[in-house]
C-alpha positions in Angstrom: 77.7 74.6 59.3 76.5 76.9 62.0 80.0 78.2 62.7 79.9 79.5 58.9 76.5 81.1 59.0 77.5 83.1 61.8 80.6 83.9 60.4 78.2 85.2 57.1 76.3 87.5 59.5 78.9 88.8 61.4 80.4 90.1 58.2 79.0 93.4 57.9 76.8 95.4 61.1 73.9 97.0 60.3 74.7 99.7 63.0 77.6 101.9 61.2 78.5 103.6 64.9 79.5 102.6 68.1 76.3 102.1 70.6 77.8 104.7 73.3 78.6 107.3 70.7 75.0 107.0 69.6 73.5 106.8 73.3 75.6 109.7 74.1 74.4 111.6 71.1 70.8 111.4 72.0 71.4 113.1 75.3 73.7 115.8 74.1 71.9 116.9 70.9 69.3 119.0 71.5 66.9 118.0 69.0 67.4 114.6 70.1 67.1 115.2 73.6 63.0 117.0 73.0 62.5 113.7 70.6 63.6 111.6 73.9 61.5 113.7 76.2 58.6 113.6 74.0 58.8 110.1 73.6 59.1 109.5 77.5 56.3 111.8 78.1 53.9 109.9 76.5 54.5 106.6 77.9 54.6 108.8 81.3 51.2 110.0 80.5 49.7 106.7 79.1 50.1 105.1 82.3 48.4 107.7 84.3 45.3 107.4 82.0 45.7 103.7 81.9 44.3 104.0 85.7 41.0 105.2 84.5 38.5 102.9 85.1 35.4 102.2 82.5 32.6 104.3 82.8 29.5 103.2 84.6 31.3 101.0 87.2 30.7 101.5 91.1 34.4 102.2 92.2 33.6 101.9 95.8 32.2 98.7 95.0 35.2 97.6 92.9 37.4 98.8 95.5 35.8 96.8 98.5 36.1 93.9 96.0 39.5 94.9 95.7 39.8 94.8 99.6 38.4 91.6 100.0 40.1 89.5 97.7 43.6 91.0 98.5 43.1 90.4 102.2 46.0 89.7 104.8 48.2 89.1 101.5 51.7 89.8 101.8 53.7 91.7 98.8 52.9 93.9 96.2 49.1 94.8 96.5 49.2 95.3 92.6 50.3 92.0 92.3 47.6 90.5 94.6 44.8 91.8 92.7 45.8 90.8 89.6 46.4 87.2 91.2 43.4 86.9 92.8 40.8 88.6 90.2 42.1 87.3 87.4 43.5 89.9 85.9 40.2 91.6 87.0 41.7 95.1 87.1 43.2 95.2 83.6 39.8 94.1 82.2 38.0 97.1 84.0 40.1 100.0 82.6 39.8 102.2 79.5 42.8 100.7 78.0 41.5 96.7 78.6 42.1 96.0 75.0 45.6 97.8 74.5 46.6 97.6 71.2 45.6 94.1 70.5 42.8 94.7 68.1 45.5 96.5 66.0 48.0 93.8 66.0 45.3 91.3 65.4 43.6 93.3 62.1 47.3 93.6 61.3 48.3 89.7 61.0 44.8 89.1 59.8 45.1 91.0 56.9 48.9 89.7 56.4 47.3 85.8 56.4 44.6 87.0 54.2 47.2 88.2 51.2 47.6 84.3 51.1 44.2 83.7 49.9 43.1 86.9 48.4 45.5 88.1 45.0 44.1 91.7 45.4 45.4 92.3 48.9 49.1 90.2 48.0 49.4 92.5 45.1 48.8 95.4 47.5 51.2 94.0 50.2 53.8 94.1 47.5 52.3 96.9 45.9 54.7 100.0 47.2 53.7 103.3 48.6 50.4 103.1 46.9 49.8 99.3 47.7 50.5 100.2 51.4 48.0 103.4 51.5 45.5 101.0 50.7 46.7 98.4 53.4 46.9 101.3 56.2 43.0 101.8 54.9 42.0 98.3 55.8 43.8 98.2 58.5 42.2 100.7 60.5 38.9 99.8 59.3 39.9 96.2 60.7 40.8 97.4 64.1 37.9 99.5 64.3 35.3 96.1 63.9 37.3 94.1 66.1 37.5 96.5 68.8 34.0 97.0 69.1 33.5 93.1 69.1 35.8 92.5 71.7 35.1 95.6 73.6 31.0 94.6 73.5 32.1 91.2 75.0 34.2 93.2 77.9 31.2 95.2 78.6 29.1 92.0 79.0 31.6 90.9 81.9 31.6 93.1 85.1 27.5 93.1 84.6 28.1 89.5 85.9 28.1 89.4 90.0 29.0 86.3 89.8 32.4 86.9 88.9 32.7 89.3 91.9 31.5 87.7 94.7 27.9 88.8 94.2 28.8 92.1 94.5 27.1 94.4 91.7 29.9 96.5 90.1 27.6 98.2 87.6 24.9 100.3 89.0 22.8 100.5 85.6 23.3 97.4 83.8 22.0 96.9 80.0 22.4 97.9 76.5 23.4 102.0 77.5 26.4 100.7 79.9 26.9 98.3 76.9 27.4 101.2 74.6 28.9 103.6 76.8 31.5 100.8 77.7 32.2 99.8 73.8 32.6 103.4 72.8 35.0 103.8 75.6 37.0 100.8 75.1 37.1 101.6 70.7 38.2 105.0 71.4 40.7 104.2 73.6 42.5 102.0 71.0 42.2 104.7 68.4 44.0 107.0 71.4 47.0 104.6 71.4 47.2 104.8 67.7 47.2 108.4 67.6 49.8 108.9 70.4 51.7 106.0 68.5 51.9 108.7 65.8 52.9 111.6 67.8 55.8 109.6 68.8 56.7 108.5 65.3 56.7 112.2 64.2 58.2 114.4 67.2 59.7 111.3 69.5 62.1 108.5 68.6 61.4 105.1 67.9 58.7 103.3 66.8 55.5 104.4 68.4 53.2 101.3 68.2 56.8 99.5 69.5 57.2 101.7 72.5 53.7 101.4 73.5 53.5 98.0 73.4 56.5 96.9 75.1 56.0 99.6 77.9 53.7 98.0 80.5 56.5 95.2 80.5 59.1 97.6 81.8 56.4 98.2 84.9 56.7 94.9 85.6 60.3 94.5 86.8 60.1 96.1 90.3 56.9 93.8 91.0 59.2 91.0 90.0 62.2 92.2 91.9 60.4 92.5 94.9 58.9 88.7 94.3 62.3 87.2 94.0 63.4 89.0 97.3 60.4 87.6 98.9 61.2 84.2 97.5 64.7 84.4 98.9 63.9 86.3 102.4 61.1 82.9 102.9 63.8 80.6 101.9 61.8 79.4 98.9 64.9 80.1 96.6 68.6 79.7 97.5 70.4 83.1 97.4 72.4 82.9 94.3 68.9 82.6 92.5 68.9 86.1 91.6 72.4 86.4 90.5 71.8 83.4 88.1 68.3 85.1 86.9 70.8 88.3 86.2 73.2 86.4 84.5 70.5 84.4 82.4 69.4 87.8 81.5 72.2 89.6 80.7 73.3 87.0 78.5 70.2 86.0 76.6 69.6 89.9 76.0 73.3 90.3 74.5 73.2 87.1 72.6 69.7 88.5 71.1 71.3 91.7 70.5 74.4 90.5 68.6 72.3 88.5 66.0 69.9 91.0 66.0 71.9 93.9 64.6 74.0 91.6 62.0 72.6 90.8 58.6 73.0 88.7 55.9 74.6 90.8 53.3 73.7 90.6 50.0 75.6 92.6 47.6 73.7 94.1 43.8 74.9 96.4 41.5 73.6 98.5 38.6 76.8 97.7 36.3 78.6 100.9 37.7 78.6 100.7 41.3 78.0 98.1 44.1 75.8 98.2 47.2 74.1 95.9 49.6 70.4 95.1 50.8 70.0 93.2 54.3 68.4 90.1 55.3 67.4 90.4 58.7 66.8 87.1 61.1 63.6 89.2 62.8 61.6 88.8 59.7 58.6 87.0 60.4 59.0 88.6 64.1 58.1 85.9 67.1 54.9 84.8 65.9 56.2 81.4 64.9 56.3 80.9 69.0 52.8 82.3 69.3 51.5 79.8 66.5 53.7 77.0 67.6 52.6 77.3 71.5 49.3 78.1 70.7 48.8 75.1 68.4 50.0 72.6 70.7 48.1 73.7 73.9 44.9 73.5 71.6 44.4 69.8 73.3 44.7 71.4 76.6 42.1 73.9 76.1 39.7 71.6 74.7 40.2 69.5 77.7 39.2 71.9 79.9 35.4 72.1 78.2 35.1 68.1 78.3 35.5 65.1 80.4 36.5 63.0 77.9 39.5 60.7 79.6 41.5 60.2 76.2 41.7 64.0 75.9 42.4 64.2 79.4 45.4 62.0 79.2 46.7 63.5 76.1 46.5 67.0 77.7 48.6 65.6 80.7 51.3 64.4 78.3 52.0 67.8 76.8 51.5 70.1 79.4 54.1 73.0 79.6 56.3 71.5 82.0 56.9 67.9 80.0 59.9 67.0 77.5 56.9 66.1 74.7 55.7 69.5 74.9 59.2 71.1 74.7 60.1 69.0 71.5 57.1 69.3 69.7 56.5 73.0 70.3 60.1 73.4 69.1 59.5 71.7 65.8 56.1 73.4 65.5 58.0 76.7 65.9 60.7 75.6 62.9 57.9 74.8 60.4 56.3 78.3 61.1 59.3 80.2 61.0 59.6 78.9 57.1 56.1 79.1 56.5 55.5 83.0 57.2 58.4 83.6 55.6 56.8 82.4 52.5 53.9 85.2 53.5 56.3 88.2 53.8 59.4 87.4 51.5 58.7 87.0 47.8 62.4 86.9 45.5 60.6 87.6 42.5 59.3 90.5 44.0 62.5 91.6 44.8 64.3 90.5 41.8 61.7 92.8 39.9 62.0 95.6 42.0 65.9 95.3 41.2 65.5 95.1 37.7 63.3 98.2 37.1 65.8 100.3 39.0 68.7 98.7 37.2 70.0 96.6 40.0 70.8 92.8 40.3 72.8 90.6 42.7 76.4 90.2 42.2 76.7 86.5 40.9 77.9 83.9 43.0 78.6 80.3 41.4 76.5 81.1 38.9 73.4 80.9 40.5 70.2 82.8 39.5 68.8 85.8 41.2 66.2 83.8 42.5 67.7 80.8 43.6 70.8 83.0 45.7 68.1 84.9 47.5 66.7 81.8 48.2 69.6 80.4 49.4 70.7 83.8 51.5 67.1 83.6 53.2 67.2 79.8 54.2 70.9 80.6 56.0 69.0 83.6 58.0 66.2 81.4 58.5 68.3 79.0 60.5 69.1 82.1 62.8 65.8 82.6 63.7 64.6 79.4 64.1 67.8 79.0 66.9 66.5 82.8 68.2 62.9 81.7 68.8 64.0 78.3 70.2 65.8 79.9 72.3 63.5 82.1 73.6 60.4 79.3 73.9 62.8 76.7 75.9 64.9 79.2 78.1 62.1 79.9 80.3 61.0 76.2 80.9 64.4 75.5 81.7 64.8 78.4 84.2 61.5 77.3 85.7 62.3 73.7 86.0 66.2 74.1 87.4 65.3 77.4 89.6 61.5 76.9 90.2 60.6 80.1 89.5 57.1 81.3 88.8 56.3 81.4 84.8 55.7 85.0 84.7 58.9 85.8 86.2 61.0 83.3 84.1 59.2 84.6 80.9 59.7 88.6 82.2 63.5 87.6 82.6 64.0 84.5 79.8 61.9 84.7 76.9 59.6 86.9 74.7 59.8 89.9 76.9 63.4 90.2 76.7 63.2 89.7 72.5 61.2 92.3 72.2 62.7 94.6 74.4 65.9 93.7 72.4 64.3 94.7 69.4 63.0 97.8 69.8 66.5 98.9 71.3 68.0 98.1 68.3 65.5 100.1 66.3 65.6 103.2 68.3 69.9 103.0 67.4 68.8 102.6 63.9 66.5 105.7 64.0 69.1 107.6 65.9 71.6 107.1 63.2 69.3 108.3 60.9 68.7 111.4 62.6 72.6 111.7 63.3 73.5 111.0 59.3 70.9 113.6 58.9 72.3 116.5 61.3 75.8 115.9 59.7 74.8 116.2 56.1 75.2 119.8 56.0 71.5 119.9 54.5 69.3 122.0 56.6 66.0 121.2 54.9 64.9 117.6 54.4 61.3 116.3 53.4 60.0 113.0 52.8 59.3 112.1 49.2 58.5 108.6 49.5 57.0 106.0 52.1 58.2 102.8 51.4 56.4 99.1 52.7 59.5 97.7 53.2 63.6 98.1 53.7 64.0 96.3 50.4 62.1 99.1 48.2 63.7 101.7 50.2 66.9 100.7 49.9 66.9 100.6 46.2 65.1 103.0 45.5 67.3 105.4 48.0 70.4 104.3 46.1 68.5 104.7 42.8 68.1 108.3 43.5 71.9 108.9 44.6 72.9 107.5 41.0 70.6 110.2 39.9 72.4 112.5 41.7 69.7 113.0 44.5 71.1 112.8 48.2 68.6 110.4 50.0 68.6 109.0 53.6 66.1 106.2 55.1 64.3 106.8 58.4 63.6 103.5 59.5 60.3 102.5 61.4 60.6 98.4 62.7 59.0 96.9 65.4 62.1 94.3 65.1 60.7 90.9 66.7 57.3 92.0 67.2 54.9 91.4 64.6 56.4 90.1 61.1 57.2 92.7 58.2 55.1 93.9 55.7 52.2 95.2 58.2 51.4 98.9 58.2 53.5 99.1 61.6 56.7 98.9 59.8 57.2 101.8 57.5 60.5 103.4 55.7 60.4 107.4 55.0 63.2 108.1 51.8 64.2 111.7 52.7 65.6 114.0 49.8 66.8 117.9 50.4 63.6 120.0 50.4 64.5 121.4 46.5 64.7 117.7 45.2 61.6 116.6 46.5 59.5 116.9 43.7 62.3 115.8 41.1 62.6 112.6 43.0 59.5 111.6 43.8 58.4 111.8 39.9 61.4 109.2 39.7 60.0 107.0 42.1 56.7 106.9 40.8 57.2 106.7 37.3 
């Protein structure tokens, strides 16, 4: 069954051109070189800005604190500081929250669609529904940023967390207000820069910003691995085995990410295809599964009850029971999350509105056919997520490596990095198609909430004699689809914009 399933997924590649050709074109074409430079430049600027400390924090006292905790420790100063200060460095920078309030707002709104019918309607409501969800997401982002930033502001005021050293010269409401405003503004700044990348760069701006810190950890990780080998704590072949695991995992994820389950649809005259992707639920099932199983461990840290302590020890990260339970939870949450982001009735209604229907197979109803196709895709989704959850634990057990290195080279970081790389390739193909079209001026006539809507409406326009292209903005494997992070812009020739828009929103 698994062999047949993978065979179905490889029937059609979602990438149209060889990867080498697409990458070469990115650097040969002058316009694309500018886009790449804008993206790289934005990330470099952000990395410098990220070192700016919170206002009101005594820098000289902070430096003295870091000198104390680093002491005579060897290795990277940055890693030493992070290790001994419990992440103090990150929590004392203006980007202390990063994009977490934004991601939290996206996910909370998505979960709210389960219990609030109006939000569910907006979530499947096309461009107008997307506009409302975008507005709500920004509002929730600001609210969450203010709440979280305020609690961060309380943290450096406490000398007990810094070996009795007074980091804040003037603690109190004024300091908290200043830090709260600064951190909240920094979250909005990140979203503003993400939008600049969307307009003038390459890739999904939010995704690019979200994964960029992970790449900065690779060099310290390599230094740590070299230190382990030199000190005799790891075998010389350690690095080669780790590199092999990383390369194999990255290739396998990329192979499955760029393959789709193809569903043929027809309007009675021509056939076209829509794609069901294995990344539809992102990596959230891993977070939900591991979060739920580690809940007793968290509770155990706040109580001395013997039975809770014993139970927590049974499901610690390095146990077989933890692996088995987390695997089961990941599979369950994969299917549960799909119920939130995928609605066969919505898709059938969308196809019917524009004159399409699935090409019948074995006399199944359209809804049954969609359910069957998605069930097959979810098997692959669950297998990918299980691998990402298990491989780091195996690497820790057999190679005796620290968890942060195992997760960096064998875990979610690889999944996200491969997903974003795939997204960049898809968007580059759009730009190439636009350049090769022979049409000088294009305009956005519609912004779709999901790929299904964009594909169906694009094919509808083509049937009406209007050339159309889709510019995809995805955060593959990042967060589930149907949030404001994902968008699909439908482009048509400038002189056809009004006609096309009137056809799509009528």
